[in-house]
C-alpha positions as CSV (number, residue, x, y, z in Angstrom):
1,M,-21.6,-76.5,78.4
2,G,-25.0,-76.5,79.9
3,R,-27.7,-74.3,78.6
4,I,-29.4,-71.9,81.0
5,T,-33.1,-71.2,80.5
6,P,-34.2,-68.0,82.1
7,S,-37.2,-68.2,84.4
8,F,-40.6,-66.7,83.4
9,R,-40.1,-64.0,85.9
10,Q,-36.7,-63.0,84.4
11,L,-38.2,-63.0,80.9
12,Y,-41.3,-61.1,82.1
13,E,-39.2,-58.4,83.8
14,E,-36.9,-58.1,80.6
15,T,-40.0,-57.8,78.4
16,I,-41.6,-55.2,80.6
17,A,-38.4,-53.2,80.8
18,E,-38.1,-53.3,77.0
19,L,-41.8,-52.3,76.5
20,K,-41.4,-49.4,78.9
21,S,-38.1,-48.1,77.3
22,E,-38.9,-48.7,73.7
23,L,-42.7,-48.5,73.4
24,Q,-44.0,-46.4,76.2
25,S,-41.3,-43.8,76.1
26,A,-41.9,-43.3,72.4
27,M,-45.7,-42.8,72.9
28,V,-46.8,-39.2,72.2
29,D,-50.3,-39.5,73.7
30,L,-50.1,-39.2,77.5
31,G,-53.4,-41.1,77.7
32,H,-51.7,-44.1,76.0
33,K,-48.8,-43.9,78.4
34,S,-51.1,-43.9,81.4
35,A,-53.1,-46.7,79.9
36,F,-49.9,-48.7,79.6
37,D,-49.2,-48.1,83.3
38,L,-52.7,-49.2,84.2
39,I,-52.5,-52.5,82.2
40,L,-49.1,-53.1,83.8
41,K,-50.4,-52.4,87.3
42,D,-53.9,-53.8,87.2
43,A,-53.5,-56.7,84.8
44,W,-50.0,-57.9,84.1
45,N,-48.4,-57.5,87.6
46,R,-51.5,-59.1,89.3
47,E,-51.5,-62.1,87.0
48,Q,-47.8,-62.9,86.8
49,A,-48.4,-66.3,88.4
50,A,-51.0,-67.2,85.9
51,M,-48.8,-66.2,83.0
52,G,-45.9,-68.1,84.5
53,N,-48.1,-71.3,84.5
54,S,-49.3,-70.7,80.9
55,T,-47.9,-72.9,78.1
56,L,-48.1,-70.0,75.5
57,P,-44.8,-69.8,73.7
58,T,-43.8,-66.2,74.4
59,V,-44.1,-63.6,77.2
60,C,-45.7,-61.2,74.7
61,D,-48.4,-63.8,73.9
62,K,-49.1,-64.1,77.6
63,L,-49.2,-60.3,78.1
64,N,-51.5,-59.9,75.2
65,L,-53.9,-62.6,76.4
66,V,-54.0,-61.2,80.0
67,A,-54.6,-57.7,78.7
68,S,-57.4,-58.9,76.5
69,I,-59.0,-60.7,79.5
70,Y,-58.6,-57.6,81.6
71,N,-60.2,-55.4,78.9
72,R,-63.1,-57.8,78.5
73,K,-63.7,-57.7,82.3
74,L,-63.8,-53.9,82.1
75,I,-66.2,-54.0,79.1
76,A,-68.5,-56.4,81.0
77,S,-68.4,-54.1,84.0
78,L,-69.3,-51.1,81.9
79,V,-72.1,-53.0,80.2
80,K,-73.6,-53.9,83.5
81,E,-73.3,-50.4,84.8
82,S,-75.0,-49.1,81.6
83,K,-77.9,-51.5,82.0
84,D,-78.3,-50.5,85.6
85,K,-78.4,-46.8,84.6
86,D,-80.9,-47.6,81.8
87,I,-83.2,-49.3,84.4
88,K,-83.0,-46.3,86.7
89,L,-83.5,-43.9,83.8
90,K,-86.6,-45.8,82.7
91,Q,-87.9,-45.7,86.3
92,V,-87.4,-41.9,86.4
93,S,-89.0,-41.5,83.0
94,D,-92.0,-43.5,84.1
95,R,-92.3,-41.4,87.2
96,V,-92.2,-38.2,85.2
97,V,-95.0,-39.4,82.9
98,E,-97.0,-40.4,86.0
99,L,-96.5,-36.9,87.5
100,E,-97.3,-35.2,84.2
101,N,-100.6,-37.2,84.1
102,T,-101.4,-36.2,87.7
103,V,-100.8,-32.6,87.0
104,K,-103.0,-32.8,83.9
105,I,-105.8,-34.3,86.0
106,I,-105.5,-31.6,88.6
107,M,-105.4,-28.9,86.0
108,D,-108.6,-30.4,84.4
109,K,-110.4,-30.5,87.7
110,L,-109.4,-26.9,88.5
111,R,-110.5,-25.8,85.0
112,D,-113.9,-27.6,85.4
113,S,-114.4,-26.1,88.9
114,A,-113.6,-22.6,87.6
115,L,-116.1,-23.0,84.6
116,S,-118.9,-24.2,86.9
117,K,-118.7,-21.1,89.1
């Protein structure tokens, strides 16, 4: 008898079904459940072709690697966003100092003018 090797897609769908029924359904934290859905939708489903071409031995290895890459992408995006906000905050802070100095100069001039009268 010949041996039938299931396709990656079949193995992927079986693994996802098992993870949903055994892992996700047992999760207590709703945030974890929705995070699972997000990884499934945004990372795993989008990269099925890449995982199918991978030579990693198991579907779980492929899922883990793709989830790690996805998470790294999100971290890089957050780091960039944080740096952009830091630059804007520094600009606002510099402007506040500039305005404070201007107010101080104006107040000094008003005080000097009131004293000279």
